[in-house]
N, C-alpha and C positions, 0 to 999 in steps of 0.2 A: 583416295581414288573415288571419283564420283560413281555412285550407284543410284539408279532409279528403280523403285519397286512399286509395281501396280498391285492393287488389291480391290476386292469388292465385286468381282465377277461372280457369275453363277447362272443357274437355270431359273428363268422367270416366264410366266405366262404372257401372252400378248396383252398389251394394255398395262402391264405392270411397270415397276420402276426399280432402278438400281442406282447406287452411287459408287462410282469408281474413285479410288484415291491413288495418287502418285506421290510417294514419299521419297525424299532424297537424303542420301547420307554422303559424307565426304566433302561436300561443298554446299554453300547456300545457293538457293535458286533465285533469290530476290533481285538479281540483276539481269535475269534472262527471261525471255518469252518461253512458254511451255506449250507444246502441242499434244493433242490426242489424235491418234491414228488407229485405223482398224484394218484387219485383213480377214476376209471371208475365204473359205476353202475354194480353191481354183480361181481366185480373183487377186488383182493387184492390191497392194496396200494403198489406202486412201486417207486423206486428211479429214478429220471429223470436226475439230474445234481447236482454237488456240487462244492464248491470253498473253497480254503484254506483262512486263516484269512487275508493274505495280497494280495490274488488274484494270487499268483504265480502258484498255482496248481489248475487244474480243472479236472473233469471227467464227462462223459456222458454215459447214457444208449445207447446201440447200436441203439435202435429204433429212437433216436433223433440226433445222431451224424451227423454233417454237416448241420443240420437245426436249432438247438437251440444253443444259446450262453449265458453263465452265466457270470455275471460281478458284481462288487461291488464298491460302493463309500463309503469308511469308514467315510469320512468327513460328509456325509449325513446319515450315519448309515442305509444304504439301500443296498439291493442286488437285482439284476435284472435278469430276464430271457427273453431274446429276442427269440421269436419263429417265425420262417419263414417257408414257404412251408407247412403250416399246413394241416393235413389230418383228416378225420373223426375219425380215431383211436386215435387221440390226445384228443378227447373229454373226459373231466374228471374234477374233482375238484382238483385244484393244491394247494399244501401246501408248506410253507417254514418252516424250522426248524433249530434250533441252536445246534451245537455239544455239547456233554457232557463235553468234555475236551478242555482246552485251547490249541490253536495252533496245533490241530490235523490235520492229512492229510484228505483231502476230501473223503467222503465215501458215497456210495449209500445204506448203510444198516441202516434201521430205528432205530435199537437199539443203534446206535452211537449218537443219538439225543435226547434231553430231552425237550426242549421248542418248541411248535408248534403253528402256526397261525391257524386261523379259516377256511382258504381256500377261493379260488375264483374260480368260475365256468368258464370253457372254453368249448365252444360248437362250433364244426366245422361242418357246414352243409350248403348245398345249398338250 
């Protein structure tokens, strides 16, 4: 059974960095796009970034462009989200998810994804 496990969250000061990891067990990810999403208290879940199955294509929400970088290591069955220049508005629970279809283009729409991790908390505060 597929399991996605996020890690790497924590408390960081504004301007700091974190690297999130999304590790899969039960199935390989190398044929699927992976997305990162986040949900802040009182807000809807939103797409942050996504990456195609081989890593050739990526996309980012406007709010994180130039600050976040998504990458993947299919040999390790893991996808990463490097987050730099963090702001208080980045505070949220971050989730990774696997695309419904094989070899799909990366998307920031939640309905394109079927398997989700449990989330990792990122708090940006001084």
